[in-house]
C-alpha positions in Angstrom: 9.7 -13.4 -12.2 9.7 -15.2 -8.9 12.5 -13.1 -7.5 10.9 -9.8 -8.6 7.6 -10.6 -7.0 9.0 -12.6 -4.0 7.1 -10.5 -1.5 3.8 -11.0 -3.3 4.4 -14.8 -3.6 5.3 -15.1 0.0 2.3 -13.1 1.1 0.1 -15.2 -1.2 1.6 -18.4 0.4 0.9 -17.1 3.9 -2.6 -16.2 2.9 -3.3 -19.6 1.3 -1.9 -21.5 4.3 -3.8 -19.4 6.8 -7.0 -19.8 4.8 -6.7 -23.6 4.6 -5.8 -23.9 8.3 -8.7 -21.6 9.2 -11.2 -23.8 7.3 -9.6 -27.0 8.6 -9.8 -26.0 12.3 -13.2 -24.5 11.7 -14.4 -27.9 10.5 -12.9 -29.6 13.6 -14.8 -27.1 15.8 -18.0 -27.5 13.8 -17.8 -31.3 13.9 -17.2 -31.3 17.6 -20.1 -28.9 18.2 -22.4 -31.1 16.1 -21.3 -34.2 17.9 -22.1 -32.6 21.3 -25.6 -31.9 20.1 -25.9 -35.5 18.7 -26.4 -34.4 15.1 -24.2 -35.3 12.1 -21.8 -32.6 10.8 -23.2 -31.4 7.4 -20.7 -30.1 4.9 -23.2 -27.7 3.2 -24.1 -26.1 6.5 -20.4 -25.8 7.4 -19.5 -24.2 4.1 -22.2 -21.6 4.5 -21.1 -20.8 8.1 -17.4 -20.6 7.2 -18.0 -18.5 4.1 -20.0 -16.1 6.1 -17.3 -15.9 8.8 -14.5 -15.6 6.3 -16.1 -12.7 4.3 -17.1 -11.0 7.6 -13.5 -11.2 8.6 -12.3 -9.9 5.3 -14.8 -7.0 5.4 -13.7 -5.8 8.8 -10.0 -6.5 8.6 -8.5 -7.4 5.2 -10.4 -4.9 3.0 -9.8 -2.1 5.4 -6.1 -2.8 5.6 -5.9 -3.3 1.9 -7.4 0.1 1.3 -5.2 1.8 3.8 -1.9 0.2 2.7 -2.3 -0.5 -1.0 -4.7 2.4 -1.8 -2.7 5.0 0.0 0.6 3.7 -1.4 -0.9 3.8 -4.9 -2.0 7.5 -4.4 1.5 8.3 -3.2 3.0 6.5 -6.2 0.9 8.3 -8.8 1.6 11.6 -7.1 -1.6 12.9 -5.8 -1.5 16.5 -4.7 -1.6 15.5 -1.0 1.5 13.3 -1.4 3.5 15.8 -3.4 2.8 19.1 -1.8 5.2 18.8 1.2 8.1 17.4 -0.8 7.8 20.1 -3.5 7.7 22.9 -0.9 10.6 21.6 1.0 12.7 21.2 -2.2 11.9 24.7 -3.2 13.0 26.0 0.2 16.3 24.1 -0.1 16.9 25.4 -3.6 16.4 29.0 -2.3 18.7 28.4 0.6 21.5 27.0 -1.7 21.1 30.1 -3.9 21.3 32.5 -1.0 24.4 30.7 0.3 26.0 31.1 -3.1 25.9 27.4 -3.9 23.8 27.6 -7.1 26.4 25.4 -8.9 26.1 22.7 -6.2 22.3 22.8 -6.6 22.7 22.3 -10.3 25.0 19.4 -9.8 22.6 17.8 -7.4 19.7 18.4 -9.8 21.6 16.8 -12.7 22.6 13.7 -10.6 19.1 13.3 -9.4 17.3 13.7 -12.7 16.0 17.2 -12.3 17.1 19.4 -15.1 17.4 23.2 -14.6 14.1 23.4 -12.9 12.8 24.7 -9.7 10.4 22.7 -7.7 6.9 24.0 -7.8 3.8 23.1 -5.8 1.4 20.8 -7.6 -0.8 22.8 -9.9 1.4 25.9 -10.0 2.0 27.6 -13.3 5.5 26.7 -14.7 8.1 29.4 -14.6 9.6 30.6 -17.8 13.4 30.9 -17.6 14.7 34.5 -17.8 11.4 36.1 -16.6 
């Protein structure tokens, strides 16, 4: 389990350490500013300020990056039409070139070894071809 999700655990560790250090050094800066003004550093005021700053940072950086990386990777993984179209088209062209060069047997061997069985790549949403027609 640890090995399978090592990247996630490492990222979570970096996140936790950075969050703790952010709040620790924020407290030091807040306490120093309060001392300069001759007032005691209040934990409740500090927590409100740091929570606001943290969520503001997450909104502008973390959530945006999360959407761009994780969201787009997810759409690529599930095979959205935008992520499939170019690969399918290129594969169809390569299949036609192999047939034109008289290498149809080689194309079939490649398909078998790469888990495509007697099919021709079609763009997403295309009507499947019936063999022999």
